[in-house]
C-alpha positions as CSV (number, residue, x, y, z in Angstrom):
1,M,173.0,129.7,94.5
2,H,172.7,131.0,91.1
3,N,174.9,131.5,88.9
4,A,176.1,134.4,86.1
5,S,175.4,133.4,82.8
6,E,175.5,134.4,79.3
7,P,173.1,132.7,77.1
8,A,173.2,133.8,73.8
9,I,169.4,134.4,73.3
10,L,166.7,135.1,76.0
11,Y,163.9,133.2,74.6
12,F,162.3,131.9,77.8
13,G,159.1,130.4,75.9
14,T,156.0,133.1,74.3
15,P,153.4,131.9,72.2
16,V,153.8,131.5,68.5
17,V,152.2,133.7,66.1
18,V,152.1,133.1,62.4
19,I,152.0,136.9,60.7
20,S,150.3,137.4,57.2
21,T,151.3,140.5,54.7
22,V,151.0,141.3,51.8
23,N,154.0,141.4,49.2
24,D,154.4,144.4,47.2
25,D,153.5,142.0,44.0
26,G,150.2,141.4,45.9
27,G,151.2,137.9,46.8
28,A,150.8,136.8,50.4
29,N,153.6,136.2,52.7
30,L,153.9,134.2,56.1
31,A,156.3,134.3,58.5
32,P,156.1,132.1,62.1
33,M,157.9,134.4,64.8
34,S,157.5,134.6,68.9
35,S,158.8,137.5,70.1
36,A,155.3,139.1,70.4
37,F,153.5,140.5,73.5
38,W,149.7,141.7,73.7
39,L,148.2,144.8,76.1
40,G,144.8,145.4,75.5
41,W,143.5,145.0,71.8
42,R,147.3,146.2,70.9
43,C,150.5,143.7,69.9
44,V,154.0,144.9,69.9
45,L,156.1,142.9,67.3
46,G,159.6,142.1,67.7
47,L,161.0,141.9,64.0
48,S,164.1,141.8,62.2
49,A,164.2,144.9,59.9
50,G,165.4,143.4,56.8
51,S,162.8,140.7,56.8
52,Q,159.9,140.4,54.1
53,T,157.1,140.7,57.0
54,A,158.9,144.1,58.5
55,R,159.0,145.2,54.9
56,N,155.6,144.4,54.2
57,L,154.5,146.0,57.7
58,Q,155.5,149.4,56.9
59,R,154.5,149.3,53.4
60,S,150.8,148.2,53.8
61,R,150.3,148.9,57.3
62,Q,148.4,145.8,57.9
63,C,148.5,142.1,58.8
64,V,147.0,139.2,60.4
65,L,148.2,137.7,63.3
66,N,147.2,134.3,63.0
67,L,147.7,131.8,66.2
68,P,148.3,128.2,66.0
69,S,147.5,125.5,68.5
70,Q,149.4,122.5,69.4
71,A,147.5,120.9,66.6
72,Q,149.5,123.2,63.7
73,V,153.0,122.4,64.8
74,S,154.6,120.5,62.1
75,Q,152.5,123.0,59.6
76,V,154.5,125.8,61.5
77,D,157.7,124.2,61.2
78,R,157.6,123.7,57.7
79,L,157.9,127.3,57.2
80,A,161.1,127.6,59.5
81,L,164.3,128.7,57.5
82,T,162.5,130.3,54.7
83,T,162.0,133.9,53.6
84,G,159.7,135.5,51.7
85,A,162.6,138.2,50.7
86,D,164.3,137.3,47.2
87,P,167.4,137.6,47.6
88,V,168.0,136.1,50.9
89,P,169.4,138.5,53.3
90,P,173.0,137.6,54.0
91,A,172.2,137.1,57.9
92,K,169.7,135.0,57.3
93,A,171.4,133.0,54.4
94,A,174.2,132.6,56.8
95,R,171.4,130.5,59.3
96,G,170.6,128.6,56.6
97,Y,167.4,130.2,55.0
98,R,165.8,130.2,51.5
99,H,163.1,132.2,49.4
100,V,160.2,130.7,49.4
101,R,157.6,132.4,47.5
102,D,154.1,130.4,48.4
103,K,154.3,129.5,51.8
104,F,150.9,128.2,52.1
105,A,151.4,125.9,49.5
106,L,154.6,125.0,51.7
107,S,153.2,124.7,54.9
108,G,149.8,123.1,53.8
109,F,147.8,126.4,55.5
110,T,144.7,127.4,54.0
111,P,144.2,131.3,53.1
112,E,141.0,132.6,54.0
113,A,139.9,136.2,53.2
114,S,140.2,138.7,56.0
115,Q,137.2,141.6,56.7
116,A,139.0,144.6,57.4
117,V,142.5,144.3,56.0
118,A,144.2,142.7,52.6
119,A,146.2,140.2,54.1
120,P,144.6,136.6,54.2
121,R,143.8,134.8,57.5
122,V,145.1,130.8,58.0
123,R,141.9,129.0,58.6
124,E,143.5,126.0,60.4
125,C,144.8,128.7,63.0
126,P,141.8,128.5,66.1
127,V,143.0,132.9,66.5
128,Q,142.9,134.9,63.8
129,L,143.6,138.7,64.3
130,E,143.2,141.2,61.9
131,A,145.4,144.4,62.6
132,L,146.6,147.8,61.2
133,V,150.1,149.3,61.9
134,E,149.9,152.1,64.4
135,S,153.4,152.9,64.7
136,V,157.3,151.7,64.3
137,H,160.4,152.1,65.9
138,G,163.9,151.4,66.0
139,I,165.3,148.3,68.9
140,A,169.0,149.1,70.0
141,D,169.1,152.2,68.0
142,G,171.9,153.8,70.6
143,D,174.3,150.9,69.6
144,A,176.3,151.5,66.7
145,D,176.6,147.8,66.1
146,L,172.9,147.0,66.0
147,R,171.2,150.4,64.7
148,G,168.8,149.9,61.9
149,R,168.8,145.9,62.3
150,L,165.7,145.6,64.6
151,L,162.2,146.8,64.8
152,N,159.7,147.2,67.8
153,I,156.2,147.3,65.4
154,E,152.8,148.1,67.5
155,V,149.7,147.0,65.8
156,R,146.2,147.8,66.8
157,I,144.0,144.9,66.3
158,V,140.8,145.8,64.8
159,R,138.7,142.3,64.2
160,V,139.0,139.1,66.2
161,H,137.8,135.4,64.8
162,L,137.8,132.6,67.3
163,H,137.1,128.8,66.3
164,P,134.2,128.1,69.0
165,S,136.2,125.1,70.0
166,I,137.9,127.7,72.1
167,V,135.5,129.9,73.1
168,M,133.7,129.6,76.7
169,D,130.4,128.5,76.9
170,G,127.5,130.6,76.7
171,L,130.3,133.5,76.7
172,P,131.0,134.1,72.8
173,N,133.4,137.1,73.6
174,R,135.2,134.7,76.2
175,V,138.2,132.4,75.2
176,D,138.1,129.6,77.4
177,P,141.9,128.9,78.5
178,D,141.3,125.5,79.5
179,K,140.5,124.7,76.1
180,W,143.1,127.2,74.1
181,R,146.0,125.1,73.9
182,P,148.9,127.7,72.2
183,L,151.7,126.3,70.7
184,I,154.7,127.8,72.6
185,M,157.9,128.5,71.2
186,S,161.1,128.2,73.7
187,Y,164.8,128.3,73.2
188,Q,164.1,127.6,69.6
189,K,162.0,124.4,70.6
190,F,158.1,123.9,70.4
191,Y,156.0,123.3,73.5
192,G,152.7,123.1,74.5
193,L,150.3,123.9,78.0
194,S,149.1,120.8,80.2
195,A,145.3,120.4,80.2
196,Q,144.4,122.4,83.1
197,Q,146.1,125.4,85.0
198,L,148.6,124.6,87.8
199,H,147.4,126.7,90.4
200,P,144.7,129.1,90.9
201,S,145.6,132.7,90.3
202,A,144.3,135.0,92.6
203,L,144.4,138.0,89.3
204,S,140.9,135.6,88.1
205,S,139.1,137.1,90.7
206,I,139.2,140.3,88.5
207,E,136.2,140.1,86.2
208,E,137.8,140.1,82.3
209,S,135.3,143.0,81.3
210,M,137.5,145.4,83.8
211,Y,140.4,145.0,81.5
212,R,138.3,145.9,78.3
213,S,140.1,148.7,76.0
214,P,138.9,151.6,73.8
215,D,140.2,149.9,70.9
216,V,137.3,147.5,71.1
217,D,134.8,150.2,70.6
218,R,137.1,152.0,67.9
219,A,137.8,148.6,66.1
220,R,133.5,148.6,65.9
221,H,134.2,151.8,64.2
222,T,137.1,151.2,62.3
223,A,135.0,147.8,60.6
224,R,131.6,150.2,59.8
225,E,133.6,152.6,57.7
226,L,135.5,149.6,55.9
227,D,132.1,147.8,55.5
228,A,131.0,151.4,54.4
229,A,133.8,151.7,52.0
230,I,133.7,148.0,50.2
231,G,129.6,148.4,50.2
232,T,128.4,145.5,52.4
C-alpha cells in the first residue's frame, strides 16, 4: 500500500549541471543545478528568477552547460550555498548563501575558452555544451504567491565537447554509457551510477541516429557563421 505524502520537494534524481555564464562586468559565473532535461539538442533549465545565472542568461542569451562526473563531486560541492548576486537575494540569504565573485577560484575548476559563446567552459567536466537561449517562460505564473519567482529557460546547443574517456570506441559521435559516470543529485544529496546497466533496454534496439535533431545541422551552420565573424 502507498501512503499519501507531502514532501517539501520532489527532486527524485537528475544529473548535476554546472552552468557558466558571463556577468555584466565581464566576469564569469558558475552555478550548479539539477533541474534540467534534454530533448534532442535542446535543454530546459528550471531556475530561480532572482539568481545571477538567470539574469545573465536573459541578458547575454548564452551559456555553457558543463556536466561533471562523479570525480568532480568535491569541486561541485564547494559551489553550494554561493551566489554571484550581490547583494544576496533575501530568499537565498535565509538559506545561508553567501556572495562569491570568483567561483572558479573557490571551486578549483579551470576556465577554458569556448568556441561559439563568450561564457567559459569548465575544463574538468567531461561534457561541455555551448548553448544559446531560445526562450524564457515563467513557471507558476497563475499563482499569485509564486508568480515571477521561477523561470523555465530553453537553450539550444550549438557545440558539444566530449572528453575522449567517455566516447564509444570507434564512434566519435557516441557517448559510451558504460564509461560515462554522471554526478546525480537526489533530494539534495550526491549519488552516482553503477558501473554497468541494471537490465537490458528494449529502447536500445532503436538506432541512436534515428533521434538526430535538425538542430545538429543548425549548430554546424551557426558555427560557420561564428567562425566567419571572428575570421577563423
